[in-house]
PDB file of N, CA, C, O and CB in Angstrom:
ATOM      1  N   GLN A   1       4.713 -14.699  -5.327  1.00  0.00           N
ATOM      2  CA  GLN A   1       3.632 -14.020  -5.986  1.00  0.00           C
ATOM      3  C   GLN A   1       4.009 -12.564  -6.146  1.00  0.00           C
ATOM      4  O   GLN A   1       4.568 -11.941  -5.243  1.00  0.00           O
ATOM      5  CB  GLN A   1       2.319 -14.175  -5.209  1.00  0.00           C
ATOM      6  N   ALA A   2       3.696 -12.045  -7.297  1.00  0.00           N
ATOM      7  CA  ALA A   2       3.980 -10.635  -7.571  1.00  0.00           C
ATOM      8  C   ALA A   2       3.130 -10.191  -8.752  1.00  0.00           C
ATOM      9  O   ALA A   2       2.526 -11.013  -9.440  1.00  0.00           O
ATOM     10  CB  ALA A   2       5.501 -10.406  -7.859  1.00  0.00           C
ATOM     11  N   VAL A   3       3.091  -8.896  -8.976  1.00  0.00           N
ATOM     12  CA  VAL A   3       2.358  -8.350 -10.120  1.00  0.00           C
ATOM     13  C   VAL A   3       3.102  -8.759 -11.384  1.00  0.00           C
ATOM     14  O   VAL A   3       4.285  -8.460 -11.547  1.00  0.00           O
ATOM     15  CB  VAL A   3       2.214  -6.784 -10.024  1.00  0.00           C
ATOM     16  N   LYS A   4       2.396  -9.445 -12.274  1.00  0.00           N
ATOM     17  CA  LYS A   4       3.004  -9.847 -13.548  1.00  0.00           C
ATOM     18  C   LYS A   4       2.743  -8.784 -14.616  1.00  0.00           C
ATOM     19  O   LYS A   4       3.650  -8.386 -15.347  1.00  0.00           O
ATOM     20  CB  LYS A   4       2.451 -11.224 -14.009  1.00  0.00           C
ATOM     21  N   LYS A   5       1.483  -8.330 -14.695  1.00  0.00           N
ATOM     22  CA  LYS A   5       1.111  -7.309 -15.674  1.00  0.00           C
ATOM     23  C   LYS A   5       0.272  -6.255 -14.964  1.00  0.00           C
ATOM     24  O   LYS A   5      -0.806  -6.552 -14.450  1.00  0.00           O
ATOM     25  CB  LYS A   5       0.328  -7.932 -16.884  1.00  0.00           C
ATOM     26  N   LEU A   6       0.767  -5.035 -14.938  1.00  0.00           N
ATOM     27  CA  LEU A   6       0.111  -3.943 -14.243  1.00  0.00           C
ATOM     28  C   LEU A   6      -1.088  -3.443 -15.040  1.00  0.00           C
ATOM     29  O   LEU A   6      -0.985  -3.222 -16.247  1.00  0.00           O
ATOM     30  CB  LEU A   6       1.097  -2.802 -13.990  1.00  0.00           C
ATOM     31  N   ALA A   7      -2.211  -3.268 -14.378  1.00  0.00           N
ATOM     32  CA  ALA A   7      -3.392  -2.704 -15.034  1.00  0.00           C
ATOM     33  C   ALA A   7      -3.077  -1.276 -15.482  1.00  0.00           C
ATOM     34  O   ALA A   7      -2.315  -0.576 -14.815  1.00  0.00           O
ATOM     35  CB  ALA A   7      -4.630  -2.726 -14.078  1.00  0.00           C
ATOM     36  N   PRO A   8      -3.652  -0.840 -16.597  1.00  0.00           N
ATOM     37  CA  PRO A   8      -3.287   0.453 -17.168  1.00  0.00           C
ATOM     38  C   PRO A   8      -3.499   1.657 -16.248  1.00  0.00           C
ATOM     39  O   PRO A   8      -2.739   2.623 -16.328  1.00  0.00           O
ATOM     40  CB  PRO A   8      -4.057   0.661 -18.405  1.00  0.00           C
ATOM     41  N   ASP A   9      -4.500   1.626 -15.389  1.00  0.00           N
ATOM     42  CA  ASP A   9      -4.800   2.789 -14.547  1.00  0.00           C
ATOM     43  C   ASP A   9      -4.013   2.834 -13.250  1.00  0.00           C
ATOM     44  O   ASP A   9      -4.074   3.829 -12.527  1.00  0.00           O
ATOM     45  CB  ASP A   9      -6.254   2.812 -14.227  1.00  0.00           C
ATOM     46  N   LEU A  10      -3.272   1.774 -12.940  1.00  0.00           N
ATOM     47  CA  LEU A  10      -2.506   1.737 -11.694  1.00  0.00           C
ATOM     48  C   LEU A  10      -1.144   2.403 -11.859  1.00  0.00           C
ATOM     49  O   LEU A  10      -0.526   2.335 -12.922  1.00  0.00           O
ATOM     50  CB  LEU A  10      -2.327   0.294 -11.225  1.00  0.00           C
ATOM     51  N   ASP A  11      -0.697   3.038 -10.801  1.00  0.00           N
ATOM     52  CA  ASP A  11       0.642   3.628 -10.760  1.00  0.00           C
ATOM     53  C   ASP A  11       1.484   2.867  -9.745  1.00  0.00           C
ATOM     54  O   ASP A  11       1.028   2.589  -8.636  1.00  0.00           O
ATOM     55  CB  ASP A  11       0.581   5.147 -10.401  1.00  0.00           C
ATOM     56  N   VAL A  12       2.693   2.536 -10.120  1.00  0.00           N
ATOM     57  CA  VAL A  12       3.637   1.891  -9.200  1.00  0.00           C
ATOM     58  C   VAL A  12       4.220   2.973  -8.302  1.00  0.00           C
ATOM     59  O   VAL A  12       4.701   3.999  -8.782  1.00  0.00           O
ATOM     60  CB  VAL A  12       4.776   1.122  -9.976  1.00  0.00           C
ATOM     61  N   ILE A  13       4.172   2.736  -6.987  1.00  0.00           N
ATOM     62  CA  ILE A  13       4.732   3.719  -6.054  1.00  0.00           C
ATOM     63  C   ILE A  13       5.870   3.145  -5.207  1.00  0.00           C
ATOM     64  O   ILE A  13       6.519   3.869  -4.452  1.00  0.00           O
ATOM     65  CB  ILE A  13       3.637   4.246  -5.142  1.00  0.00           C
ATOM     66  N   ALA A  14       6.107   1.817  -5.344  1.00  0.00           N
ATOM     67  CA  ALA A  14       7.236   1.224  -4.620  1.00  0.00           C
ATOM     68  C   ALA A  14       7.656  -0.067  -5.309  1.00  0.00           C
ATOM     69  O   ALA A  14       6.816  -0.853  -5.749  1.00  0.00           O
ATOM     70  CB  ALA A  14       6.868   0.955  -3.131  1.00  0.00           C
ATOM     71  N   THR A  15       8.953  -0.273  -5.397  1.00  0.00           N
ATOM     72  CA  THR A  15       9.502  -1.503  -5.959  1.00  0.00           C
ATOM     73  C   THR A  15      10.615  -2.024  -5.057  1.00  0.00           C
ATOM     74  O   THR A  15      11.231  -1.275  -4.298  1.00  0.00           O
ATOM     75  CB  THR A  15      10.029  -1.268  -7.398  1.00  0.00           C
ATOM     76  N   ALA A  16      10.848  -3.306  -5.161  1.00  0.00           N
ATOM     77  CA  ALA A  16      11.969  -3.934  -4.469  1.00  0.00           C
ATOM     78  C   ALA A  16      13.236  -3.685  -5.287  1.00  0.00           C
ATOM     79  O   ALA A  16      13.148  -3.293  -6.451  1.00  0.00           O
ATOM     80  CB  ALA A  16      11.723  -5.471  -4.261  1.00  0.00           C
ATOM     81  N   PRO A  17      14.400  -3.905  -4.702  1.00  0.00           N
ATOM     82  CA  PRO A  17      15.647  -3.717  -5.438  1.00  0.00           C
ATOM     83  C   PRO A  17      15.719  -4.520  -6.742  1.00  0.00           C
ATOM     84  O   PRO A  17      16.396  -4.107  -7.683  1.00  0.00           O
ATOM     85  CB  PRO A  17      16.804  -4.093  -4.560  1.00  0.00           C
ATOM     86  N   ASP A  18      15.033  -5.654  -6.803  1.00  0.00           N
ATOM     87  CA  ASP A  18      15.058  -6.462  -8.022  1.00  0.00           C
ATOM     88  C   ASP A  18      14.002  -6.042  -9.049  1.00  0.00           C
ATOM     89  O   ASP A  18      13.852  -6.681 -10.091  1.00  0.00           O
ATOM     90  CB  ASP A  18      14.861  -7.914  -7.668  1.00  0.00           C
ATOM     91  N   GLY A  19      13.267  -4.954  -8.745  1.00  0.00           N
ATOM     92  CA  GLY A  19      12.256  -4.449  -9.672  1.00  0.00           C
ATOM     93  C   GLY A  19      10.846  -4.974  -9.435  1.00  0.00           C
ATOM     94  O   GLY A  19       9.906  -4.528 -10.091  1.00  0.00           O
ATOM     95  N   THR A  20      10.684  -5.915  -8.508  1.00  0.00           N
ATOM     96  CA  THR A  20       9.363  -6.431  -8.187  1.00  0.00           C
ATOM     97  C   THR A  20       8.487  -5.303  -7.653  1.00  0.00           C
ATOM     98  O   THR A  20       8.908  -4.535  -6.788  1.00  0.00           O
ATOM     99  CB  THR A  20       9.457  -7.583  -7.162  1.00  0.00           C
ATOM    100  N   ILE A  21       7.278  -5.209  -8.170  1.00  0.00           N
ATOM    101  CA  ILE A  21       6.346  -4.173  -7.730  1.00  0.00           C
ATOM    102  C   ILE A  21       5.890  -4.497  -6.317  1.00  0.00           C
ATOM    103  O   ILE A  21       5.404  -5.595  -6.046  1.00  0.00           O
ATOM    104  CB  ILE A  21       5.128  -4.060  -8.696  1.00  0.00           C
ATOM    105  N   GLU A  22       6.049  -3.541  -5.428  1.00  0.00           N
ATOM    106  CA  GLU A  22       5.689  -3.723  -4.017  1.00  0.00           C
ATOM    107  C   GLU A  22       4.433  -2.950  -3.625  1.00  0.00           C
ATOM    108  O   GLU A  22       3.734  -3.348  -2.693  1.00  0.00           O
ATOM    109  CB  GLU A  22       6.841  -3.294  -3.132  1.00  0.00           C
ATOM    110  N   ALA A  23       4.132  -1.842  -4.325  1.00  0.00           N
ATOM    111  CA  ALA A  23       2.948  -1.050  -3.971  1.00  0.00           C
ATOM    112  C   ALA A  23       2.438  -0.316  -5.200  1.00  0.00           C
ATOM    113  O   ALA A  23       3.203   0.159  -6.040  1.00  0.00           O
ATOM    114  CB  ALA A  23       3.269  -0.043  -2.835  1.00  0.00           C
ATOM    115  N   VAL A  24       1.102  -0.243  -5.271  1.00  0.00           N
ATOM    116  CA  VAL A  24       0.458   0.468  -6.377  1.00  0.00           C
ATOM    117  C   VAL A  24      -0.662   1.343  -5.807  1.00  0.00           C
ATOM    118  O   VAL A  24      -1.149   1.118  -4.699  1.00  0.00           O
ATOM    119  CB  VAL A  24      -0.102  -0.536  -7.447  1.00  0.00           C
ATOM    120  N   THR A  25      -1.044   2.320  -6.578  1.00  0.00           N
ATOM    121  CA  THR A  25      -2.164   3.172  -6.231  1.00  0.00           C
ATOM    122  C   THR A  25      -2.989   3.409  -7.492  1.00  0.00           C
ATOM    123  O   THR A  25      -2.510   3.208  -8.608  1.00  0.00           O
ATOM    124  CB  THR A  25      -1.679   4.518  -5.607  1.00  0.00           C
ATOM    125  N   LEU A  26      -4.208   3.831  -7.304  1.00  0.00           N
ATOM    126  CA  LEU A  26      -5.114   4.122  -8.407  1.00  0.00           C
ATOM    127  C   LEU A  26      -5.523   5.590  -8.288  1.00  0.00           C
ATOM    128  O   LEU A  26      -6.453   5.914  -7.549  1.00  0.00           O
ATOM    129  CB  LEU A  26      -6.371   3.168  -8.394  1.00  0.00           C
ATOM    130  N   PRO A  27      -4.841   6.476  -9.005  1.00  0.00           N
ATOM    131  CA  PRO A  27      -5.070   7.913  -8.849  1.00  0.00           C
ATOM    132  C   PRO A  27      -6.524   8.349  -9.094  1.00  0.00           C
ATOM    133  O   PRO A  27      -6.976   9.327  -8.498  1.00  0.00           O
ATOM    134  CB  PRO A  27      -4.170   8.659  -9.787  1.00  0.00           C
ATOM    135  N   LYS A  28      -7.249   7.650  -9.948  1.00  0.00           N
ATOM    136  CA  LYS A  28      -8.628   8.044 -10.247  1.00  0.00           C
ATOM    137  C   LYS A  28      -9.601   7.661  -9.131  1.00  0.00           C
ATOM    138  O   LYS A  28     -10.748   8.106  -9.134  1.00  0.00           O
ATOM    139  CB  LYS A  28      -9.074   7.409 -11.552  1.00  0.00           C
ATOM    140  N   HIS A  29      -9.161   6.856  -8.196  1.00  0.00           N
ATOM    141  CA  HIS A  29     -10.009   6.404  -7.100  1.00  0.00           C
ATOM    142  C   HIS A  29      -9.753   7.296  -5.888  1.00  0.00           C
ATOM    143  O   HIS A  29      -8.656   7.832  -5.731  1.00  0.00           O
ATOM    144  CB  HIS A  29      -9.741   4.903  -6.760  1.00  0.00           C
ATOM    145  N   ARG A  30     -10.743   7.454  -5.048  1.00  0.00           N
ATOM    146  CA  ARG A  30     -10.587   8.331  -3.882  1.00  0.00           C
ATOM    147  C   ARG A  30      -9.508   7.836  -2.937  1.00  0.00           C
ATOM    148  O   ARG A  30      -8.748   8.642  -2.400  1.00  0.00           O
ATOM    149  CB  ARG A  30     -11.901   8.448  -3.134  1.00  0.00           C
ATOM    150  N   TRP A  31      -9.423   6.542  -2.724  1.00  0.00           N
ATOM    151  CA  TRP A  31      -8.337   5.980  -1.914  1.00  0.00           C
ATOM    152  C   TRP A  31      -8.202   4.513  -2.237  1.00  0.00           C
ATOM    153  O   TRP A  31      -9.078   3.708  -1.919  1.00  0.00           O
ATOM    154  CB  TRP A  31      -8.591   6.186  -0.394  1.00  0.00           C
ATOM    155  N   LEU A  32      -7.118   4.177  -2.861  1.00  0.00           N
ATOM    156  CA  LEU A  32      -6.818   2.783  -3.134  1.00  0.00           C
ATOM    157  C   LEU A  32      -5.316   2.606  -3.057  1.00  0.00           C
ATOM    158  O   LEU A  32      -4.547   3.337  -3.682  1.00  0.00           O
ATOM    159  CB  LEU A  32      -7.369   2.340  -4.520  1.00  0.00           C
ATOM    160  N   LEU A  33      -4.924   1.629  -2.286  1.00  0.00           N
ATOM    161  CA  LEU A  33      -3.508   1.313  -2.134  1.00  0.00           C
ATOM    162  C   LEU A  33      -3.382  -0.194  -2.108  1.00  0.00           C
ATOM    163  O   LEU A  33      -4.026  -0.863  -1.300  1.00  0.00           O
ATOM    164  CB  LEU A  33      -2.901   1.958  -0.843  1.00  0.00           C
ATOM    165  N   GLY A  34      -2.568  -0.722  -2.975  1.00  0.00           N
ATOM    166  CA  GLY A  34      -2.293  -2.153  -2.984  1.00  0.00           C
ATOM    167  C   GLY A  34      -0.840  -2.366  -2.626  1.00  0.00           C
ATOM    168  O   GLY A  34       0.047  -1.751  -3.219  1.00  0.00           O
ATOM    169  N   VAL A  35      -0.592  -3.230  -1.664  1.00  0.00           N
ATOM    170  CA  VAL A  35       0.787  -3.480  -1.242  1.00  0.00           C
ATOM    171  C   VAL A  35       1.075  -4.972  -1.230  1.00  0.00           C
ATOM    172  O   VAL A  35       0.180  -5.798  -1.057  1.00  0.00           O
ATOM    173  CB  VAL A  35       1.050  -2.877   0.146  1.00  0.00           C
ATOM    174  N   GLN A  36       2.327  -5.287  -1.415  1.00  0.00           N
ATOM    175  CA  GLN A  36       2.788  -6.665  -1.303  1.00  0.00           C
ATOM    176  C   GLN A  36       4.002  -6.678  -0.408  1.00  0.00           C
ATOM    177  O   GLN A  36       5.053  -6.127  -0.736  1.00  0.00           O
ATOM    178  CB  GLN A  36       3.112  -7.279  -2.695  1.00  0.00           C
ATOM    179  N   TRP A  37       3.835  -7.309   0.709  1.00  0.00           N
ATOM    180  CA  TRP A  37       4.962  -7.551   1.589  1.00  0.00           C
ATOM    181  C   TRP A  37       4.569  -8.654   2.548  1.00  0.00           C
ATOM    182  O   TRP A  37       3.409  -9.062   2.592  1.00  0.00           O
ATOM    183  CB  TRP A  37       5.385  -6.261   2.350  1.00  0.00           C
ATOM    184  N   HIS A  38       5.501  -9.120   3.290  1.00  0.00           N
ATOM    185  CA  HIS A  38       5.252 -10.225   4.206  1.00  0.00           C
ATOM    186  C   HIS A  38       5.371  -9.702   5.638  1.00  0.00           C
ATOM    187  O   HIS A  38       6.461  -9.691   6.209  1.00  0.00           O
ATOM    188  CB  HIS A  38       6.247 -11.406   3.952  1.00  0.00           C
ATOM    189  N   PRO A  39       4.234  -9.264   6.222  1.00  0.00           N
ATOM    190  CA  PRO A  39       4.321  -8.711   7.578  1.00  0.00           C
ATOM    191  C   PRO A  39       4.824  -9.723   8.605  1.00  0.00           C
ATOM    192  O   PRO A  39       5.344  -9.345   9.655  1.00  0.00           O
ATOM    193  CB  PRO A  39       2.970  -8.196   8.006  1.00  0.00           C
ATOM    194  N   GLU A  40       4.666 -11.000   8.297  1.00  0.00           N
ATOM    195  CA  GLU A  40       5.159 -12.009   9.252  1.00  0.00           C
ATOM    196  C   GLU A  40       6.678 -11.968   9.396  1.00  0.00           C
ATOM    197  O   GLU A  40       7.220 -12.417  10.406  1.00  0.00           O
ATOM    198  CB  GLU A  40       4.726 -13.408   8.811  1.00  0.00           C
ATOM    199  N   PHE A  41       7.370 -11.427   8.380  1.00  0.00           N
ATOM    200  CA  PHE A  41       8.826 -11.313   8.488  1.00  0.00           C
ATOM    201  C   PHE A  41       9.221 -10.224   9.485  1.00  0.00           C
ATOM    202  O   PHE A  41      10.331 -10.239  10.016  1.00  0.00           O
ATOM    203  CB  PHE A  41       9.442 -11.017   7.113  1.00  0.00           C
ATOM    204  N   ASP A  42       8.321  -9.287   9.736  1.00  0.00           N
ATOM    205  CA  ASP A  42       8.607  -8.181  10.645  1.00  0.00           C
ATOM    206  C   ASP A  42       8.278  -8.502  12.094  1.00  0.00           C
ATOM    207  O   ASP A  42       8.581  -7.711  12.987  1.00  0.00           O
ATOM    208  CB  ASP A  42       7.845  -6.963  10.220  1.00  0.00           C
ATOM    209  N   TYR A  43       7.667  -9.642  12.335  1.00  0.00           N
ATOM    210  CA  TYR A  43       7.244  -9.995  13.678  1.00  0.00           C
ATOM    211  C   TYR A  43       8.440 -10.016  14.629  1.00  0.00           C
ATOM    212  O   TYR A  43       9.370 -10.804  14.457  1.00  0.00           O
ATOM    213  CB  TYR A  43       6.538 -11.356  13.676  1.00  0.00           C
ATOM    214  N   GLN A  44       8.402  -9.165  15.604  1.00  0.00           N
ATOM    215  CA  GLN A  44       9.454  -9.030  16.616  1.00  0.00           C
ATOM    216  C   GLN A  44      10.837  -8.770  16.010  1.00  0.00           C
ATOM    217  O   GLN A  44      11.857  -9.139  16.592  1.00  0.00           O
ATOM    218  CB  GLN A  44       9.505 -10.280  17.468  1.00  0.00           C
ATOM    219  N   SER A  45      10.858  -8.139  14.854  1.00  0.00           N
ATOM    220  CA  SER A  45      12.133  -7.818  14.212  1.00  0.00           C
ATOM    221  C   SER A  45      12.681  -6.518  14.774  1.00  0.00           C
ATOM    222  O   SER A  45      11.921  -5.596  15.072  1.00  0.00           O
ATOM    223  CB  SER A  45      11.969  -7.715  12.680  1.00  0.00           C
ATOM    224  N   THR A  46      13.981  -6.444  14.918  1.00  0.00           N
ATOM    225  CA  THR A  46      14.594  -5.199  15.373  1.00  0.00           C
ATOM    226  C   THR A  46      14.734  -4.207  14.223  1.00  0.00           C
ATOM    227  O   THR A  46      14.935  -3.013  14.446  1.00  0.00           O
ATOM    228  CB  THR A  46      15.963  -5.475  16.001  1.00  0.00           C
ATOM    229  N   GLN A  47      14.627  -4.703  13.003  1.00  0.00           N
ATOM    230  CA  GLN A  47      14.730  -3.840  11.831  1.00  0.00           C
ATOM    231  C   GLN A  47      13.672  -4.273  10.810  1.00  0.00           C
ATOM    232  O   GLN A  47      13.949  -5.107   9.948  1.00  0.00           O
ATOM    233  CB  GLN A  47      16.170  -3.899  11.210  1.00  0.00           C
ATOM    234  N   PRO A  48      12.442  -3.699  10.907  1.00  0.00           N
ATOM    235  CA  PRO A  48      11.369  -4.125  10.011  1.00  0.00           C
ATOM    236  C   PRO A  48      11.688  -3.840   8.547  1.00  0.00           C
ATOM    237  O   PRO A  48      12.459  -2.936   8.224  1.00  0.00           O
ATOM    238  CB  PRO A  48      10.076  -3.440  10.393  1.00  0.00           C
ATOM    239  N   LEU A  49      11.074  -4.636   7.667  1.00  0.00           N
ATOM    240  CA  LEU A  49      11.284  -4.462   6.230  1.00  0.00           C
ATOM    241  C   LEU A  49      10.663  -3.166   5.724  1.00  0.00           C
ATOM    242  O   LEU A  49      11.250  -2.473   4.893  1.00  0.00           O
ATOM    243  CB  LEU A  49      10.704  -5.646   5.465  1.00  0.00           C
ATOM    244  N   ILE A  50       9.462  -2.838   6.234  1.00  0.00           N
ATOM    245  CA  ILE A  50       8.812  -1.582   5.864  1.00  0.00           C
ATOM    246  C   ILE A  50       8.198  -0.968   7.111  1.00  0.00           C
ATOM    247  O   ILE A  50       8.031  -1.633   8.133  1.00  0.00           O
ATOM    248  CB  ILE A  50       7.729  -1.804   4.764  1.00  0.00           C
ATOM    249  N   GLU A  51       7.870   0.297   7.010  1.00  0.00           N
ATOM    250  CA  GLU A  51       7.195   0.977   8.107  1.00  0.00           C
ATOM    251  C   GLU A  51       5.701   0.853   7.859  1.00  0.00           C
ATOM    252  O   GLU A  51       5.090   1.746   7.273  1.00  0.00           O
ATOM    253  CB  GLU A  51       7.639   2.484   8.224  1.00  0.00           C
ATOM    254  N   ASN A  52       5.106  -0.258   8.304  1.00  0.00           N
ATOM    255  CA  ASN A  52       3.702  -0.503   8.010  1.00  0.00           C
ATOM    256  C   ASN A  52       2.765   0.444   8.751  1.00  0.00           C
ATOM    257  O   ASN A  52       1.607   0.585   8.357  1.00  0.00           O
ATOM    258  CB  ASN A  52       3.354  -1.922   8.352  1.00  0.00           C
ATOM    259  N   LYS A  53       3.226   1.084   9.797  1.00  0.00           N
ATOM    260  CA  LYS A  53       2.385   2.059  10.497  1.00  0.00           C
ATOM    261  C   LYS A  53       2.055   3.239   9.588  1.00  0.00           C
ATOM    262  O   LYS A  53       1.007   3.864   9.753  1.00  0.00           O
ATOM    263  CB  LYS A  53       3.083   2.555  11.776  1.00  0.00           C
ATOM    264  N   ALA A  54       2.917   3.552   8.643  1.00  0.00           N
ATOM    265  CA  ALA A  54       2.657   4.661   7.723  1.00  0.00           C
ATOM    266  C   ALA A  54       1.448   4.353   6.842  1.00  0.00           C
ATOM    267  O   ALA A  54       0.670   5.256   6.533  1.00  0.00           O
ATOM    268  CB  ALA A  54       3.897   4.942   6.849  1.00  0.00           C
ATOM    269  N   ILE A  55       1.280   3.112   6.440  1.00  0.00           N
ATOM    270  CA  ILE A  55       0.127   2.723   5.627  1.00  0.00           C
ATOM    271  C   ILE A  55      -1.163   2.899   6.426  1.00  0.00           C
ATOM    272  O   ILE A  55      -2.138   3.469   5.936  1.00  0.00           O
ATOM    273  CB  ILE A  55       0.267   1.258   5.144  1.00  0.00           C
ATOM    274  N   ILE A  56      -1.153   2.406   7.647  1.00  0.00           N
ATOM    275  CA  ILE A  56      -2.340   2.511   8.495  1.00  0.00           C
ATOM    276  C   ILE A  56      -2.662   3.977   8.790  1.00  0.00           C
ATOM    277  O   ILE A  56      -3.822   4.385   8.733  1.00  0.00           O
ATOM    278  CB  ILE A  56      -2.134   1.732   9.811  1.00  0.00           C
ATOM    279  N   LYS A  57      -1.647   4.755   9.102  1.00  0.00           N
ATOM    280  CA  LYS A  57      -1.857   6.176   9.397  1.00  0.00           C
ATOM    281  C   LYS A  57      -2.436   6.906   8.183  1.00  0.00           C
ATOM    282  O   LYS A  57      -3.339   7.729   8.331  1.00  0.00           O
ATOM    283  CB  LYS A  57      -0.533   6.836   9.831  1.00  0.00           C
ATOM    284  N   HIS A  58      -1.932   6.615   7.008  1.00  0.00           N
ATOM    285  CA  HIS A  58      -2.435   7.246   5.786  1.00  0.00           C
ATOM    286  C   HIS A  58      -3.917   6.923   5.585  1.00  0.00           C
ATOM    287  O   HIS A  58      -4.707   7.808   5.256  1.00  0.00           O
ATOM    288  CB  HIS A  58      -1.615   6.782   4.561  1.00  0.00           C
ATOM    289  N   PHE A  59      -4.290   5.663   5.783  1.00  0.00           N
ATOM    290  CA  PHE A  59      -5.683   5.255   5.626  1.00  0.00           C
ATOM    291  C   PHE A  59      -6.583   5.930   6.667  1.00  0.00           C
ATOM    292  O   PHE A  59      -7.657   6.426   6.327  1.00  0.00           O
ATOM    293  CB  PHE A  59      -5.802   3.731   5.736  1.00  0.00           C
ATOM    294  N   LEU A  60      -6.155   5.950   7.916  1.00  0.00           N
ATOM    295  CA  LEU A  60      -6.966   6.570   8.966  1.00  0.00           C
ATOM    296  C   LEU A  60      -7.111   8.072   8.759  1.00  0.00           C
ATOM    297  O   LEU A  60      -8.165   8.639   9.048  1.00  0.00           O
ATOM    298  CB  LEU A  60      -6.354   6.298  10.332  1.00  0.00           C
ATOM    299  N   THR A  61      -6.070   8.712   8.263  1.00  0.00           N
ATOM    300  CA  THR A  61      -6.157  10.145   7.946  1.00  0.00           C
ATOM    301  C   THR A  61      -7.192  10.381   6.860  1.00  0.00           C
ATOM    302  O   THR A  61      -7.980  11.323   6.947  1.00  0.00           O
ATOM    303  CB  THR A  61      -4.785  10.695   7.501  1.00  0.00           C
ATOM    304  N   PHE A  62      -7.197   9.532   5.838  1.00  0.00           N
ATOM    305  CA  PHE A  62      -8.205   9.640   4.787  1.00  0.00           C
ATOM    306  C   PHE A  62      -9.606   9.478   5.367  1.00  0.00           C
ATOM    307  O   PHE A  62     -10.504  10.258   5.049  1.00  0.00           O
ATOM    308  CB  PHE A  62      -7.959   8.591   3.693  1.00  0.00           C
ATOM    309  N   CYS A  63      -9.795   8.472   6.215  1.00  0.00           N
ATOM    310  CA  CYS A  63     -11.106   8.220   6.817  1.00  0.00           C
ATOM    311  C   CYS A  63     -11.587   9.420   7.619  1.00  0.00           C
ATOM    312  O   CYS A  63     -12.755   9.801   7.545  1.00  0.00           O
ATOM    313  CB  CYS A  63     -11.051   6.983   7.713  1.00  0.00           C
ATOM    314  N   LYS A  64     -10.687  10.005   8.377  1.00  0.00           N
ATOM    315  CA  LYS A  64     -11.044  11.159   9.208  1.00  0.00           C
ATOM    316  C   LYS A  64     -11.445  12.346   8.339  1.00  0.00           C
ATOM    317  O   LYS A  64     -12.430  13.024   8.632  1.00  0.00           O
ATOM    318  CB  LYS A  64      -9.871  11.547  10.127  1.00  0.00           C
ATOM    319  N   GLN A  65     -10.698  12.601   7.284  1.00  0.00           N
ATOM    320  CA  GLN A  65     -11.004  13.733   6.397  1.00  0.00           C
ATOM    321  C   GLN A  65     -12.299  13.513   5.643  1.00  0.00           C
ATOM    322  O   GLN A  65     -13.024  14.464   5.353  1.00  0.00           O
ATOM    323  CB  GLN A  65      -9.866  13.961   5.407  1.00  0.00           C
ATOM    324  N   ASP A  66     -12.591  12.270   5.325  1.00  0.00           N
ATOM    325  CA  ASP A  66     -13.762  11.941   4.504  1.00  0.00           C
ATOM    326  C   ASP A  66     -14.981  11.623   5.360  1.00  0.00           C
ATOM    327  O   ASP A  66     -16.057  11.378   4.813  1.00  0.00           O
ATOM    328  CB  ASP A  66     -13.453  10.759   3.591  1.00  0.00           C
ATOM    329  N   ASN A  67     -14.850  11.619   6.675  1.00  0.00           N
ATOM    330  CA  ASN A  67     -15.938  11.270   7.576  1.00  0.00           C
ATOM    331  C   ASN A  67     -16.570   9.921   7.234  1.00  0.00           C
ATOM    332  O   ASN A  67     -17.761   9.710   7.462  1.00  0.00           O
ATOM    333  CB  ASN A  67     -16.991  12.349   7.546  1.00  0.00           C
ATOM    334  N   LEU A  68     -15.779   9.030   6.697  1.00  0.00           N
ATOM    335  CA  LEU A  68     -16.218   7.668   6.356  1.00  0.00           C
ATOM    336  C   LEU A  68     -17.383   7.647   5.371  1.00  0.00           C
ATOM    337  O   LEU A  68     -18.074   6.633   5.280  1.00  0.00           O
ATOM    338  CB  LEU A  68     -16.614   6.925   7.614  1.00  0.00           C
ATOM    339  N   SER A  69     -17.625   8.717   4.641  1.00  0.00           N
ATOM    340  CA  SER A  69     -18.746   8.737   3.699  1.00  0.00           C
ATOM    341  C   SER A  69     -18.549   7.761   2.554  1.00  0.00           C
ATOM    342  O   SER A  69     -19.505   7.444   1.845  1.00  0.00           O
ATOM    343  CB  SER A  69     -18.941  10.131   3.147  1.00  0.00           C
ATOM    344  N   PHE A  70     -17.323   7.274   2.357  1.00  0.00           N
ATOM    345  CA  PHE A  70     -17.093   6.307   1.289  1.00  0.00           C
ATOM    346  C   PHE A  70     -17.729   4.960   1.612  1.00  0.00           C
ATOM    347  O   PHE A  70     -17.829   4.104   0.733  1.00  0.00           O
ATOM    348  CB  PHE A  70     -15.597   6.134   1.047  1.00  0.00           C
ATOM    349  N   LEU A  71     -18.166   4.753   2.866  1.00  0.00           N
ATOM    350  CA  LEU A  71     -18.825   3.504   3.224  1.00  0.00           C
ATOM    351  C   LEU A  71     -20.309   3.479   2.836  1.00  0.00           C
ATOM    352  O   LEU A  71     -20.986   2.464   2.996  1.00  0.00           O
ATOM    353  CB  LEU A  71     -18.685   3.267   4.707  1.00  0.00           C
ATOM    354  N   GLY A  72     -20.790   4.591   2.336  1.00  0.00           N
ATOM    355  CA  GLY A  72     -22.179   4.620   1.878  1.00  0.00           C
ATOM    356  C   GLY A  72     -23.016   5.370   2.812  1.00  0.00           C
ATOM    357  O   GLY A  72     -24.220   5.503   2.593  1.00  0.00           O
TER     358      GLY A  72
END
């Protein structure tokens, strides 16, 4: 599974070596990140495919700055 046709407002921010879209963002939105990877491949791996902690840290930083007001 992969992105076949990118929506016009999305920006690609990461691709695999074969050109497959791995991550997108929506600049007009306050915080939106779409990623495609298989975290199960990283389970107990000595060399993870991606640094998934960076995604979580980015989201938590946004939440802290925004005081979670995006939840309503």
